[in-house]
C-alpha positions as CSV (number, residue, x, y, z in Angstrom):
1,M,-52.8,-34.7,67.6
2,P,-54.2,-31.2,67.4
3,T,-52.2,-28.6,65.5
4,V,-51.2,-25.2,67.0
5,T,-52.0,-22.1,65.0
6,M,-49.7,-19.1,65.0
7,S,-52.1,-17.1,67.1
8,E,-51.8,-19.8,69.8
9,R,-48.0,-19.9,69.8
10,K,-46.2,-18.3,72.7
11,K,-43.3,-15.9,73.0
12,H,-40.8,-16.9,75.6
13,I,-38.4,-14.2,76.8
14,I,-35.7,-14.6,79.4
15,I,-34.5,-11.4,81.2
16,T,-31.6,-11.3,83.7
17,G,-31.5,-8.6,86.4
18,A,-35.3,-8.5,86.1
19,S,-36.3,-7.6,89.6
20,K,-35.5,-3.8,89.4
21,G,-34.5,-0.9,87.2
22,F,-34.3,-1.3,83.5
23,G,-34.9,-5.1,83.6
24,R,-38.1,-4.6,85.5
25,D,-39.3,-1.8,83.3
26,L,-38.6,-4.0,80.2
27,S,-40.6,-6.9,81.7
28,V,-43.6,-4.6,82.0
29,H,-43.5,-3.4,78.4
30,L,-43.1,-7.0,77.2
31,A,-46.0,-8.4,79.3
32,E,-49.0,-9.3,77.3
33,S,-51.2,-12.2,76.5
34,G,-49.3,-15.0,74.8
35,T,-46.0,-14.0,76.3
36,V,-44.1,-16.1,78.8
37,L,-41.6,-14.1,80.8
38,H,-38.8,-16.0,82.5
39,L,-37.4,-13.5,85.1
40,V,-34.0,-14.1,86.5
41,A,-32.9,-12.5,89.8
42,R,-31.8,-13.3,93.3
43,S,-34.5,-11.3,95.0
44,D,-38.2,-11.9,95.6
45,M,-40.4,-10.8,92.6
46,S,-43.9,-11.6,94.0
47,D,-45.3,-8.1,93.5
48,Q,-43.8,-7.9,90.1
49,V,-45.3,-11.2,89.1
50,H,-48.8,-10.0,90.0
51,E,-48.4,-6.9,88.0
52,L,-47.2,-8.7,84.9
53,E,-49.9,-11.4,85.2
54,A,-52.5,-8.6,85.4
55,R,-51.2,-7.5,81.9
56,G,-51.9,-11.0,80.6
57,A,-48.4,-12.5,80.7
58,E,-47.5,-15.9,82.0
59,V,-44.6,-15.5,84.4
60,H,-41.9,-17.8,85.7
61,T,-39.3,-16.6,88.2
62,W,-35.8,-18.2,88.4
63,R,-33.4,-17.5,91.3
64,Q,-29.8,-17.8,90.0
65,D,-26.5,-16.3,91.2
66,L,-24.9,-15.3,87.9
67,T,-21.4,-15.4,89.5
68,L,-21.8,-19.2,89.7
69,T,-20.8,-19.4,86.1
70,G,-20.3,-23.1,86.1
71,E,-24.0,-23.6,86.6
72,L,-25.3,-21.4,83.7
73,N,-25.5,-24.1,81.0
74,D,-27.6,-26.3,83.2
75,F,-29.6,-23.3,84.3
76,V,-30.6,-22.5,80.7
77,A,-31.2,-26.2,80.1
78,G,-33.7,-26.1,82.9
79,I,-35.6,-23.2,81.3
80,A,-35.5,-24.9,77.9
81,A,-37.0,-28.0,79.4
82,T,-40.2,-25.9,80.2
83,I,-40.6,-24.8,76.6
84,S,-42.2,-26.7,73.8
85,S,-40.9,-26.1,70.3
86,Q,-44.3,-27.0,68.9
87,D,-46.2,-24.1,70.4
88,T,-43.4,-21.4,70.4
89,A,-43.2,-18.6,67.9
90,Y,-40.5,-16.5,69.5
91,L,-37.5,-17.1,71.9
92,G,-35.7,-14.2,73.4
93,L,-32.9,-13.6,75.9
94,V,-32.0,-10.2,77.4
95,N,-28.7,-10.1,79.2
96,N,-29.5,-7.1,81.4
97,A,-27.9,-7.9,84.7
98,G,-24.9,-5.7,85.4
99,M,-22.9,-3.9,88.1
100,I,-20.5,-0.9,88.2
101,D,-18.7,-1.6,91.5
102,P,-15.9,-1.5,92.3
103,V,-15.3,2.0,91.0
104,G,-11.7,3.1,91.4
105,P,-8.2,2.5,89.8
106,A,-7.3,-1.1,89.0
107,G,-5.5,-2.7,91.9
108,K,-7.0,-0.5,94.6
109,Y,-9.8,-2.7,95.8
110,D,-10.2,-6.4,96.7
111,Y,-9.5,-8.9,93.9
112,Q,-12.8,-10.7,94.6
113,D,-14.7,-7.5,93.9
114,Y,-13.1,-7.1,90.5
115,K,-13.7,-10.8,89.8
116,K,-17.4,-10.4,90.6
117,N,-17.6,-7.4,88.2
118,L,-16.1,-9.5,85.4
119,E,-18.4,-12.4,86.1
120,I,-21.6,-10.4,86.1
121,N,-20.8,-8.0,83.2
122,F,-18.9,-10.3,80.9
123,V,-18.5,-14.0,81.7
124,A,-22.2,-14.7,82.6
125,P,-23.8,-12.9,79.7
126,L,-21.5,-14.5,77.2
127,L,-22.1,-18.0,78.7
128,L,-25.8,-17.5,78.9
129,A,-25.8,-16.5,75.2
130,H,-23.7,-19.5,74.4
131,A,-26.1,-21.8,76.2
132,F,-29.1,-20.2,74.6
133,I,-27.6,-20.8,71.1
134,H,-26.6,-24.3,72.1
135,H,-30.1,-25.3,73.3
136,F,-32.2,-23.5,70.7
137,Q,-30.1,-23.4,67.5
138,A,-32.1,-26.1,65.8
139,W,-35.4,-24.6,66.7
140,S,-37.2,-22.8,63.8
141,P,-39.0,-20.0,65.8
142,V,-37.6,-16.5,65.7
143,K,-34.7,-16.3,68.2
144,R,-33.3,-13.0,69.4
145,V,-30.6,-12.1,72.0
146,V,-30.1,-8.6,73.4
147,M,-26.9,-7.8,75.2
148,I,-27.2,-4.6,77.3
149,S,-24.1,-2.5,76.6
150,S,-22.9,1.0,77.6
151,G,-21.3,4.1,76.2
152,A,-18.4,3.0,78.3
153,A,-17.7,0.3,75.7
154,G,-16.1,2.9,73.5
155,K,-14.8,5.5,75.9
156,P,-12.3,5.0,78.8
157,Y,-13.3,6.4,82.2
158,H,-10.9,6.7,85.1
159,G,-12.0,4.2,87.7
160,W,-14.0,2.1,85.3
161,S,-11.3,-0.1,83.8
162,H,-13.2,-3.4,84.4
163,Y,-16.7,-2.0,83.5
164,C,-15.4,-0.4,80.2
165,S,-13.5,-3.5,79.2
166,T,-16.4,-5.8,79.8
167,K,-18.8,-3.7,77.8
168,A,-16.3,-3.4,74.9
169,G,-16.0,-7.2,75.0
170,V,-19.8,-7.6,74.9
171,D,-20.0,-5.4,71.8
172,M,-17.3,-7.5,70.0
173,F,-19.1,-10.7,71.0
174,V,-22.2,-9.4,69.3
175,R,-20.4,-8.6,66.1
176,T,-18.7,-12.0,66.1
177,I,-21.8,-14.0,66.8
178,C,-23.5,-12.2,63.9
179,I,-20.8,-13.5,61.5
180,E,-21.3,-17.0,62.9
181,Q,-25.1,-17.0,62.7
182,E,-25.9,-15.2,59.5
183,K,-25.6,-18.4,57.4
184,Q,-27.3,-20.7,59.8
185,R,-30.6,-22.3,58.7
186,Y,-32.3,-21.0,61.8
187,P,-30.1,-18.1,63.0
188,V,-30.0,-16.7,66.4
189,E,-30.2,-12.9,65.9
190,I,-28.2,-10.8,68.3
191,M,-27.6,-7.2,69.0
192,A,-26.2,-4.9,71.7
193,F,-28.1,-2.0,73.2
194,N,-26.8,1.0,75.1
195,P,-29.6,2.6,77.1
196,G,-27.5,5.6,78.1
197,R,-27.7,7.3,81.5
198,I,-31.1,6.3,82.9
199,G,-32.7,6.6,86.3
200,T,-31.6,3.4,88.0
201,D,-29.7,2.3,91.1
202,M,-26.5,2.1,89.1
203,Q,-26.6,5.8,88.3
204,K,-27.2,6.5,92.0
205,T,-24.2,4.4,92.9
206,I,-22.1,6.4,90.4
207,R,-23.2,9.8,91.8
208,E,-22.2,8.6,95.3
209,T,-18.7,7.7,94.3
210,S,-15.7,9.8,95.6
211,E,-14.0,12.1,93.2
212,E,-10.7,10.3,94.0
213,D,-12.1,7.1,92.6
214,F,-14.1,8.6,89.8
215,P,-13.0,12.1,88.7
216,M,-16.0,12.6,86.4
217,V,-18.5,12.1,89.3
218,H,-19.5,15.8,89.1
219,D,-20.5,15.5,85.5
220,F,-22.9,12.7,86.4
221,I,-24.3,14.7,89.4
222,A,-24.8,17.7,87.2
223,A,-26.6,15.7,84.5
224,Y,-29.0,14.4,87.2
225,K,-29.7,17.8,88.6
226,E,-30.3,19.2,85.1
227,G,-32.8,16.5,84.2
228,K,-30.5,14.9,81.6
229,I,-31.0,11.4,82.8
230,G,-33.2,9.3,80.5
231,D,-36.5,7.7,81.6
232,S,-35.9,4.0,82.2
233,S,-39.4,3.0,81.4
234,E,-39.6,5.0,78.2
235,I,-36.3,3.6,76.9
236,A,-37.4,0.1,77.9
237,G,-40.6,0.5,75.9
238,G,-38.5,1.4,72.8
239,L,-36.4,-1.6,73.2
240,A,-39.4,-3.9,73.7
241,R,-40.9,-2.6,70.4
242,L,-37.5,-3.2,68.7
243,M,-37.4,-6.8,70.0
244,M,-40.8,-7.6,68.5
245,A,-40.3,-5.7,65.2
246,E,-40.2,-7.5,61.9
247,F,-36.8,-6.0,61.3
248,F,-34.2,-6.7,63.9
249,P,-30.7,-5.0,63.8
250,F,-28.8,-8.2,63.6
251,G,-25.2,-7.7,64.7
252,E,-25.5,-4.0,65.4
253,V,-24.7,-2.0,68.5
254,L,-27.5,0.6,69.0
255,S,-28.3,3.2,71.6
256,K,-31.5,5.0,72.7
257,R,-30.9,7.5,70.0
258,D,-31.6,4.8,67.4
259,L,-35.0,3.9,68.8
């Protein structure tokens, strides 16, 4: 049986929320020969696939509703079944999918809307990380998980009770997993990353929120008009380099200022 050299081994990276915004930008910066991108979204990604393949990457698209949390372990198992441990040098997971709605005081809007916020921002990323660890723990390749966080994890905002709480939970999850993994023979390295205010649809949604629901809306509008919104592609490029660097900030919560 022929052996596989390191240069022939592949890097497999799973990205949720990959069809637009920061997730799409990150996929572009990670696309290169030898990389297999597993893009997770509910929308069509045909144009994106062509762009990434032109950069040399192998691309697989996966349609999965992340609110169907009972399906997520089997979903990751399905991806794992397409990957061979013998020709893999790197396994990555980026939990990027997120949502800000509903914005407003707790109890004001429909229960199901709040439930969806919790599922997308907290339950799904934690369960995906759990499934990733479960399926790949015994594998020897480099394994890294990035949880997309927010400055809201450490600061309360009127109208963002669910969003702030979920991001704070994500940060604590990262710190806890670090403690659990640091003595493993083949550890899964994990970090949280706060990209800050960047030019994505989420920021547009925030700027369109009423002052009643989000009193700080004018601060976000002013930041946009004054050009204080970060460039999504530039920040995604910095994260991509960090993901592939020899040193990985295991267990840390970083922001764009740390790139």
